[in-house]
C-alpha positions in Angstrom: -4.9 4.8 -2.8 -1.2 5.7 -3.0 0.7 4.7 -6.1 4.2 3.2 -5.7 6.7 2.2 -8.4 9.2 -0.5 -7.3 12.1 -0.9 -9.6 14.2 -4.1 -9.3 18.0 -4.1 -9.7 17.3 -5.8 -13.0 15.3 -2.8 -14.2 11.9 -4.6 -14.0 9.2 -2.2 -12.9 6.2 -3.0 -10.6 3.4 -0.4 -10.3 1.3 -1.0 -7.3 -1.2 0.8 -5.1 -1.8 0.8 -1.3 -4.1 2.5 1.1 -3.0 5.5 3.1 -1.7 4.4 6.4 -0.3 1.1 5.1 3.5 0.8 4.7 5.4 0.5 1.5 6.5 -3.0 2.6 2.9 -4.1 3.2 1.9 -2.8 -0.2 4.8 -4.7 -1.9 4.0 -8.0 -0.1 0.3 -7.7 -0.9 1.1 -7.1 -4.6 3.8 -9.8 -4.9 6.7 -7.4 -5.6 9.9 -9.5 -5.8 12.8 -8.5 -3.6 10.8 -7.5 -0.5 11.2 -10.5 1.8 9.9 -8.9 5.0 10.8 -11.7 7.4 9.8 -9.8 10.5 6.4 -8.8 9.1 7.1 -5.0 9.5 8.3 -4.9 13.1 11.6 -3.1 12.2 13.4 -6.2 13.5 15.3 -7.2 10.4 16.5 -5.6 7.1 14.8 -7.8 4.6 12.6 -5.0 3.2 15.5 -2.7 2.4 14.9 -0.3 -0.4 16.6 2.7 -2.0 14.4 5.8 -2.1 14.6 7.5 -5.5 16.4 10.8 -5.2 13.4 12.8 -6.3 11.4 11.4 -3.2 14.1 11.6 -0.5 12.9 14.8 1.1 9.2 13.7 1.1 10.0 10.3 2.6 12.4 11.7 5.2 15.2 10.3 7.3 15.2 6.9 9.1 14.7 6.8 12.8 17.5 5.8 15.1 16.0 2.3 15.5 15.7 1.9 11.7 19.3 3.0 11.2 20.3 0.3 13.7 18.5 -2.3 11.5 20.0 -1.0 8.3 23.4 -2.0 9.8 22.3 -5.6 8.9 21.4 -4.7 5.3 23.7 -5.4 2.3 24.9 -2.5 0.2 23.5 0.3 2.4 23.5 3.7 0.7 22.6 7.3 1.9 19.1 6.8 0.4 18.5 3.4 2.1 15.3 2.8 4.1 13.3 -0.1 5.4 10.1 -0.1 3.5 8.2 -1.2 6.6 9.0 2.2 8.1 7.6 4.2 5.1 4.0 5.0 5.9 1.9 5.8 2.8 0.3 9.3 2.7 -1.3 11.3 -0.1 2.0 13.3 -0.3 3.8 10.0 -1.3 1.5 9.3 -4.2 3.8 8.3 -7.1 6.7 7.2 -4.8 9.6 5.4 -6.5 11.6 2.8 -4.6 14.4 0.7 -5.9 15.1 -2.8 -4.5 18.6 -4.1 -3.9 20.1 -7.1 -5.6 20.4 -8.9 -2.2 18.2 -8.5 0.9 19.7 -8.7 4.4 
């Protein structure tokens, strides 16, 4: 299992775990993390699973694909560390990942 910490804009912290190969979005939804709406179910067809990757994890998570960047155009308050959590696949290297949720989705 891969541990992920989601931190809400309010400062509330949610520590969850998901299996390798799942996405951060799937893990958030399965564990009831507020702020991850995931309207498209993980098809990279919306921006309602927008997160900010903690600076310490940016290199390990990597850059968004061109398709993901296109969807991020629909997100609110996009930052250099913005990603769609449906596009972050969990691996052992991401154990302990920290993601921040925005105040408003999409």
